N, C-alpha and C positions, 0 to 999 in steps of 0.2 A: 409246668415248672413253677408257675406263680403260686400253685397250691402249697408249695413248700414254705411260702411266706405267710400263710394264713395264721390267724390268731392262735388256733388250736395247736399249731406246731411251734409256737414261740413262748409257751408258758415256762417260766423260770423253774429250774429244778430246786429241790430243798437245799438250803445253805447258800443260795445265790445272793451276792452282795448287791443291794440296791444302789450303791454308790458307783456301780459300773454303768448305770443308766444315763446320768447326766452327760458323761463324755460321749456316749453314743448319740444323744440328742444334739450335743454341742457340735459334733462333726457335720451335721446337716445345716445347722443355723450359721456356722462360720462360712460355709460355702454360699448359701443363698444371700448372706449379708453383703455379698459383692455388689448387689444392686446399688448400694450407697457409694460405690467407687466409680460410677459411670462418668463423673466429671473429669477423671484422669485423661480419657481419650476424647472428650467432647470436642475440643478444638481440632483434633485430627479428623474427626468425623465431618465437622463443618467444612474443612478444606477438601477432604476426599470426595464428599457428595456434592460440593458446591451448593450447600444449603445454609439456611439461617439458623441462629441459635434456637429459635422456637421449634423449627422442624426437627432438629436433633433432640431437643429436650422432651419432645413428645414420646420418645422411646421409653424414658423413665416413667412418664405418666401412664402409658399403656400398661407397663409392667405392674405398677402399683394398683391400678384399677383391676387388672386381671387377678392380682393377689387376693383382693377382697372378694371378688365374684367367685373365684374357684374355691376359696375357703368356705364361702357360704353355701355353694351348691354341693361341694364334695364333702362337707363336714360329716354328714350322716354316713356316707360311704366309708370314710376313714374310721369312724367308730365301729362300723360293722365288720370291717376287714382287718383291723388291727394296725399297729404302727409300722411293722416291718414291710408289709405290702405297700402301705401308703408312702413310706420313705423311699422305697424302690421306684414307685411310679413318679414321685417327685424328682428323683435323680434322673430318670429317663427324660422327663419333660424339660428339666433345667439344662441338661446336656444337649438335647435336641435344639433348644433355643439358641445356644451358642453356635451349633453347627449350621443351622439355617441362616443365622445372622452372618456367619463367615461367608456363606454363599452369596448373600446380599452385598457384602462388602466387595467381594471379588468381582461381581458383575455390576457394581455401582447401582444396585436397585434398593433404594432406601425402604421401599415397602416390604421387602423381604426381611429387613432388620426389624421393622415393626412386627411382622408376623412371627419371626423367630424369637428374638430376645423379649419383645413386648408381650405377645400373646402366649406362645408356647412356654417361654421362660417364666412369664407371669403365672401360668398355671402351676408350674413347678414350685414357684415361690409360695403360692397359697397352700398347696397340699403339704409342702415341706414344713411350712411355718407351724401348722396346727397338728401335724402327725404325731409328735412326741408329747404334746401337752397333757392330754388325758391320761396317758400312761405315767407320766411323771407325778401327776397329782395322786394317782392310785398307789404309787410306790412311796410317796411322802405325805400321807394324810395328816401327819403331825406338823409338817413344815412345808406346806404347799408354796408359799411365797419364795422360800429359799430354792426349792427345786425348779420352779419355772424361771426364776431369776438366773440360775446357773445356765440354763439352755438359751433363753432369749437374750442373755448377755452376748452370746455369740453372734446374733444377728446384728447387734449394734457394733460389735468389734470386727465384723467381717471386712469392713472397709480398711481397717488398720493393717490387715494382711494384704488385701487385694490391691490397695493403692500403690504401695512401694513395689510389690511384686509385678504389677502391670507395667510400671515405669521401667523396671529393670529388664523385663522381657521385651518391651518395645525397643529399648536401646540395644539389646542383643540381636534382635531381628532387623534393626535399621541403625547402621553405624552413624547416620546423620542426626539421629534423635538424641537430644540431651535431656536426661530425666531430671536434671537440676534446674532447668529453665522452663518456666511455666508457659512461655509462648512457643516452645518447640513443638513441632507437629511430626507425627510419624507417617510413613508411607502406607499406601493401601495394602501392600504385601505384608508389612509388619502387623497391621491390624488383623488381617486374615489369620496369620500365624498365632497372634495373641489369643484370638477367640477359639481357635482349634485347641491350643494348649490348655486354656482355662476350662473348656468344656470337658476334655478328657480327664484332666487332673481332678476337677471337682467330682466327676463321676466315681473315680477311684476312692476319694476321701469319703464320699457319702455312702459307698458300699461298706465301709468300716462301721458306720452307724447302723446300717441295715443288718449286718451279721451279728452285731452285739446287742441289739435291742431285744428285750424280753418283757413280757407282761407278768404280773404277779398271779400266783395261783388263787383260785376262788377261796375267799375267807382269810387270805393272808393279811396279817397286821404286823407292823414293826414292834419290836420288844418294848414293853412299857407303855404302849399306846392303847387307850380304851375309847372306842367310838362315842361312848356316853359323855365323855369329857367335852365334846364340842357343843353340847347342849347348854353349857354354862356360859357360852360366848354369844353376844348379840349378833344378829344378822347371819348366823351360821346355822344351816339346816342339816338335819340327818335324813330328810326325805329326799325323793328323787323327782326331777322334772324333766320331761322329754324336750327335745329341741322344738318340736311342733308346738308344745304348750308354752315354752319359754317366750317365744315371740308374741304370745298373746298377753303377756304380763306387762304392767306399767313399769316395773323395775328394769326389765330388759331394755326398753326404749329410753328410759332415763339414763341408764348406763351407756347406751349408744351415744346419747348427746354428750355425756361426760367424756368418752373417748374421742369423739369428733372434735370437741373443743380443745382438749389437751394436745391432740396431734396437730390440729390446724395451727395452733400457736407455736409449737415446736418447729414445724416445717417452715414457718415464717422466717426463722433464723437459719435453719439448715440450708435452705435453698439459696440464700444470699450471703452465706458465711464469709467467703473470701473477699468479695468486693465490699461487703458491709463494713468490715474493720478498717479498710483503706478509706472509705468514704467518711467514716466517723472522725478520722483524724486528718482530713484534707484541709490545707490552709487556704488563705485568701488568694495565694498565687496559683492555686489549682493542683499543687503537688501534695501527695500524702506523706505523712510522717512514718507510715508503715509500708515497708517494702513488700514487693510481690512474694518474695521468699518467706518473709515473716508471716504474711497472710496465709500462705499454704501451711505453715507450721501451726497457725491458729486453728485451722480446720482440723488438723490432727489432734490438737488438744481438746477440741469440742467432741471429737469421736471418743476420746478417752472418758470424758464426762458422761457422754451418752451411754457408753458401755458400762462404766462403773455404776451409774444410776440404776441400771436394770437389775443389778445384783444387790446393791446396798439398800435401796429403797424398798425393793420387793421383799427382801429378807426382813427389813424393819417392820413391814406390814404384818408379819406373823406375830409381832409383839403389840403394835399399836392398833391393829385392825385395819381392814381394807377401806372402810368409809373414812376413817380419820386420816389415813395416808393420802387419800385423794383430796381431802380438804387442804392438806399441806401442799400438794402439787398445784392445785388451782388457786388457793388463797394467797400463799406466798408467791406463786407465779405472777399474780396480778401486781403485787408490790414490786417484784423484780423487773417486770416489763416497764412499769412506770418510771422506775429509777433509771433503767437503760435509756429510755426516751429522753429523760430530763438531765441526767448528769453523767451518762455513759461516755460522753465525749471528753470528759475532763482528764481522764488518765487511762492509758492502755490496760494497766493491771486491773483497774476497776471494771472496765468493759469485759475483759476476759473472764473475771470471776462471775459477774452477773450473767453473761451469756452461757457460761459453763454450767452454773447451777440450774438455769432454765432448761438446758438440754439434758441435765441429769433427771429432772422431773419428767421430761418428754420420754426418755428411755424407761424410767421407772413406771410410768403409766402403762406402757406396753407389757412389761414383765409382771405387773401386779394384777392386771385385769383377768387372767385365767383363774387366779386364786379367788378373786372377787366373785367370779361366776360360780366357782365351786361352792363358795359360802352360800350363795343365794339359791342355786339350783341343784346342788349335789353333784356327785361324780357320774351319774347314770349316762348322760350324753353331753358331758361338759365340752368335749372336743367339737362336737357339731354346733353347740351353742356359741362357742368361741368363734367358729368359722363364720356364723351369721353376723356376729358382732363386728367382725373385721371389715364389713362393708362401710363402717364409719371411717376406717383408715382410707379406703378408696375415695370416699367423698372428700376427706380432709386433704388427701394428696392432690386433688384438683383445686379445692377451695383455697388452701393456704398460699400456694404460689400465685394464684389469680389475684388474691387480695393484695399481697405485697407488691407484685409487679404492676398491678393497676395503679396503686398510689405512686410508685416510683416513676412510672412512665409519665404521670401527670406533673412530676416535679422537675424533670429534666432528663438529659441524656446520660447513659452510663459513663463513668469516668469524670463526671463534673459534679456529682451529687455530694452533699455534706450531711452531717448528722441530722440537721433540721428536716431534710427530705424524708427521713425515716419515721419521724414522730407521728404523722397520721396513721401509718400502718401499725406502729407499735401500740399506740393507744387503742386502736381497733382490736388488737389482740387482748388487751386488758378487758375490753367489753365482752369478747368471746369467752375468755376464761371465767368471767363473772356469771355467764349463762351456765357454764359447766358446773360452777360452784353451787349454784342454786339447784341444779338437777341432781347433783350428788346428795344434797341435803334431803331431797325428797325420796331417795331410795329406801324402800321398806321391805321386810320379809315377804316372800311370795305366799299368797293365800293358799290354804290347804286344798281348795278345789282344783288347783293345777297340779297337785302331786300325783305321781303314779301309784297305782295299787301294787302291792308286793307280787301278787299272782301274775300281773301283766309283765312286770319286770322279768320274772323268771321265764315266762313264755318267750319273750323277746330274746333273752340270753340263750 
């Protein structure tokens, strides 16, 4: 049955519109983007399992670590087997993660949630995240930033759908749960029903992407595009570099550092978004000028910035170039973090704008990096190279929260902190972005000795 999903059976027929590919990719990324909505039921998990915030938060960390590891290990397999089979495997792991987690919830075995949503779901995340990237780049050689931005935008926007949907489903399955009250917790039965519903629903949606994904025929090019034109642009190669050779180059590891720094800084805000805005405007009486409901709305606004940045900045990189756009992410990001630390507490509007633009750079960094890899290493095994690079995301997913929470724990207890408590963490992020800025400046074209010979490429194909 799986052979029907092989690359050779998914070649697009003549006249096929390449604009059907981004929606197919988007259907997968919107589903796996649910991982950013885990905070919706975090308090319910804490009560149901009688566990601490850290023990429950580990679920998200495991999923992100497995995302990077599975993308790195499975990247070459994805390239060899094509996007349709990879997306199908992703859907199976992602759904299995929800089902096993539902079993863990019903039996109150937290380790099963770790295994299900964290390990199995994390594998589905990694395979699903990279599965359409290489195909999108091949369909849009003239606008790779726009193509990858369209799909990866879905990963950032997945929480915008999953968060309200999860709240409404929990209220449907548990009459005592109020989706408008942040402190309201759902019953264990409602949580089980939620995970079963999401698992089955996401599988159906992801199958839409599987059935509609196609790869371009050999030699296909969009009208008006000439491969020779890329030679006129700096840092863009027409040669091919294998995944095995890519990790032997200095540019790959410099780009690893760039992505790690950009993601670490972004997660620093994402992980603390809701309490952060309340703490920044906490008065001497201990009360915050920002209500809980308003803080939840702020998280939604940040998700919009994150999602929009993935499309806007990635598309802009097709004009400015990938190296310049990362100089913007990292250089302007340093200024914005410094402003957030020093004057972010003076006005709510100023805080929202500063944090929002920072998160747009965070999202833009994710969406732009596949096109950056294509520029440096060609399209030969760009999906596999992308998978290896995503280990930087895994590392940042652990480092970012540890850095921020470490500083905050030293400053006081949650609910008593003010803006000054965040300054050490925010200025640390400025230093981290500075490291990434320097690393990006050092990125150079890949030396010819790492290029594949045409005969070898044909043999592998």
